[in-house]
N, C-alpha and C positions, 0 to 999 in steps of 0.2 A: 425611240423617245426618251425626251428632255423632261425631268420635272422642274415644277417649279422652282426650286431652291438650288437647281444647276444653272438658271438665264442666268447672264450678262449683261442685258438687256431688255430694259421690264418698260411696259404699260401703268399710268397708275389708274383704278379705272375705280368706279362705284357699281354696285348693285342694287337698281331699284327695283321692289317688290321681290320680296321673302318669306312666301307661301310657298306649301306643299311642293308644287310642282320644282320651285326655285330653289328651295333647301337638297330636295332628293338628286336632282337632276343638274340643277346649276352651277352649285357651290363647289360639288364634289369634282366636276369638270377641271376649278382653276387651281386643283394640284399639281394638273399638266400643260397649264399655259403661259407665256409669260409677261405674268401680270403682277401689281401687286395690288393687294386688296384695302381701298383706301375708307372707304365708307359706304354702309348700308344706310338705303331708307325706305321706307315701308308709313305707311297712314296709321298700321297700327304699333303705336309708338311702345309696347312693351315686347312686342315681337322682333321689332327692332333692335333695341335695348340689349335682348339677350343671344340674339345672331350676331351680333355688332363685339359684344362680348366673349363668344365663343372665337368668331374669328379675328379677335385682336385690333379691331377697327374703329370708328365714329359711328354713332347711330344716330339719325338726321328723320324725321314726318317730313320737311319740307325742300324738294329739288331747288328751288330757289337759294336755302337757305345757304344747301353746301354745294351748288356750285359758286356761290359767294366766297365761301368759306376755304373751300379744296381747290389745290392744285390739281388737275385729272385732266386725262390723255383721254380718257373715252368711256364711253355709261354701258352699261350692262341692263336693257330694259326685260322685266319682266313683270307684264300685268294684263289687263284686259285689252280686246280688241279697240273697245271700244275709246279707250284711257292714250292709248299710242301716239297717235294723230299727234296730240295736245304735247305730250310729254317730247316726242321725235323732235316737233318742231323746238322745244324750249332747248334742246340739249345741241341740234345744230345752233340755235341762236347764242350758243354759252361757247360756241367753238370747238365742242366736243363728237370724236366717231361715234357712232353712235350704231349697238346689236340688241335687236330687239328679238323676242322669240314671235313663233307664227301664232295666229294670224295678225296683221299687223294693223288694220283697218277694216268699217265694215261694209265701203263702197269706195267704186276705182276713183273719185275723185280728192278721196281724203288720199290715198298714196301719191297721184299726182304734184298733191303739192308737199309733200315730200319731199320728191324729187328735187322739186323746184327750189327748197329751200335747202339743199345739201350741201350748196356752194365748194361741192368740193371734197367736203368730209367723207370719212368710209364709214357706209354704212352693210350690215349685214342680217338677213333674216335668217329666224334661225328651224329653216325646213330640213328635218333630222335626213328626214327619208332620201333627199337627193344627196346627204352628203355621207350613208352608210357602205361601207365598206363593200357590200354588195353590191349597192349601187354604182360605184369607181370601179369594180372590174368589171359591170354591163357594160358602162363608159367604155372605156378600155375597148373589150372587143368589139363590139357594134363598131367602132368604128377601122377595126381592123381590117384589113384587106383582104382576108381568108372568109369574112362575117360573107358580105355582099351585101344589099343594099337592105337597108332596114322595111321589112313588108309590111310589120303590123304587132301591136302592141295590145297583151289582153293586160291588165289588173285587175283583182278581187281582193275586194276590199268590204268589209263589215260596214255599210252604211247605206242610206236611205233620202230622198228630198224630202223636204217637209212639207207638208203642207200648206193653204195661205201665202205663198210666197211670194205675191206682188207686196204685201204686208209686209214681209220680213224686210225687203228692200224701204220701204218707204219708211218704217220708223226704224229702223237699223237693228233689229233684236239681233241677240247671238244666238245661233243652234248648236247643232252638232255639225251640221253640214258648213256650216263657217268655220267651224273649231278643228273639224278633221280630215275634211276632203281634203286638202291643199298636200294630206301627207302623201296618198297616190298619185295627185296631180302635180305634186312638185316632182314625185319620181319621174313619172313619163317621161314629165317635159326636160328633166336633166339627163335622159338617153334620149327622147326623140326630138326633142329643138321643138321652137314654136308649135303654136298650133292657131289654123285659120279659122276652122269653123267647129262650133259645135251644135250637136242634135241628144235631146232627153227622150229617152222612149223607158218609162216609167209609171207603175201600175197604181192604181189606189193607194196602196202601201207605200209609194215614193219607191220602193225597189223595182230593179229592171237595169239598164244601160245606157251610160252615156258615152257616146258617139263620138269620135277626139279625130278632124283631119287636120295633120301634121302638112306643115310649109314644106316638107324632105316630100311630100307622096303617100308618107304610112298610113295607117288607119289603127286611131287607138278604140280599143273597148275599154272602157270603165264598167266592171261587172259593180252592183251594187247589189253585195249579198248579205243574208242572213243565216246565224247559224252558229253553233258553238267552235270555241275555240281549238288551235288556230286553224285560220281560214282564209291570211291572207296568202297573196302568192300576185308572181308577176311571169310572163313569157313576152319575149321578143325574139318575133318570125324572123328571118334573115335568108336571101339568098343561098347563102351558104351552108351556116349555121342556122342552129337558134340556144336561147340561154334561158332556163328558169333561176326565177329565185322565190324560194320556198320559206315560207316563216320568218323572215325579213335575212337567216342566217346562212340557209344552205344555199348553195351556188353551185347550178349544173350545167356545163357546155356539152350541148349533143351536136356531135360534127359526122356525125353520118356513118352507118355501115355498109359497105360496099354488098351492090344489091343488084343480082341478074334476077327477073321474076321467076323464071321460070328452071333456075341452073342452081340457085345459090341451096345451101345444107347447111352452111354454118353461120352462125350469130355471131360468134365470137374470133372473127381470122385473127392471123397471126401480126404479131409487131403492135404497136400503142398510136399509132398515128388516126386511130378512128375508134368509134364508140363516145362514149361519154367522160366527163372530165369532172369531179364534183372534191369544191372546195367547204370548209365547215368550220369552226370555233373548236378548239379542242375544250374540253373538259376534265383534262386528268390533274393539271395543276392551275395555282388561283395564278393564272396571267394575266398581264390587258387583254388581251385578245377577245374573250369571254364576257369582259365587265359591259353591260348595258351602253355604258359610257360612249362607249365604242363600237360597239356591233349597233346602237343607235343611230349613230350620229352624231351625236352632243358633241363628242370632240370634235370633229370634222370641223363643223360649222364653227365653233366657236376659234377655232386653232385659224379656221380658213381668214376670220374678222382680225385677229391679233399680225398676223403674216402682212394684210394687205396692210394694213397701219405700219406696222414697223419697217416695209416695204417702200412703202408712198407710192400704193396702188389697186384701181379700183376695181372690186371684186365681180365674176363675171356670175357663176353657178350663187343663188340666194341673194345678188342685187335687190336694190329697189326696184330695177326693171325687170326683173325677174317675179317679185311680189305683186308688180303692177300688173303680169300676165297669168297669174296666179288667180288675184280679184278678178280679172275677165273672165275667168271659166267660171267661179264662183257665183256671179253675178246671172251668165249667162245660163247656166246650168237652172235657175230660179224661173228665167226668161222663156226657156224654150217651149215648153208645153209641147213637146213634140215637135218643134219643126226649127230646121238649122238657122242658128245665131252665128254670123259674122264674127268674128274675134277681131275689131279694128285696131290697126297697126299705129 
């Protein structure tokens, strides 16, 4: 881990949008990034001035004016999904690399327009669940030789499909489905890869299951759950092992226990090569490993963006192409009504 004050090579950046989420989660992560925060922009002038004063930078209410007056390498956008398409295109036109919070748009064609306008610039979308340490561990293990082929994924997340689904797409309405379904979907795609088809099986309340057919042959079950927290969990079933992520933090790898139906009498055989391995953050000390900026993946997504810009490479996880696939799944679930919807490539 390198702190901001210890880097020798920096990006000059601006932050657009300093509302509650940005102030609580985006700005604190910048302590650990190779950046210099040059300016802050928000339509709320009072908020922009107060936040800029706290962080020792300039305040603006106009992105156009900020881009004209400041020498920037990149911009961090934390606004609404309706505002991202215009602001992203404007930033690309100004020659800037762009990090943006999810969701990046309300429709697929808006993401496609961003890709067309990118012109070689780096763009990363903040799908934090895809960048969690627990997800990184899942990707590592699922792709190991011992794991075997990934057969299926079960994701349990508090979510429901909204009513009047066609109206939502027609009128670009923001919903909780738009705002938060991308969390489990991005995690499932980060581990399972591209999705070829989606089928939504839901009841009148919008709860039920969304089935995903992965290109790899694996099957995904995004269970739309309801109930008290904690409720979020993920399971990845392979031919050799299976893995669980519980409450975003606890990672449990099940390696199996030797078993002969008519003979085995001991569930804890000798040695350490079988059974479960568990990882979870420690809370004894005030360390970084248990801070939500790290456990929730926000550091990972923003560090990925900075690294890609400084190293002159395009991202894989969290790219605009990744965002396009997530947006296709978002639309397909609203259109499914129990029927299988192919996901176009």
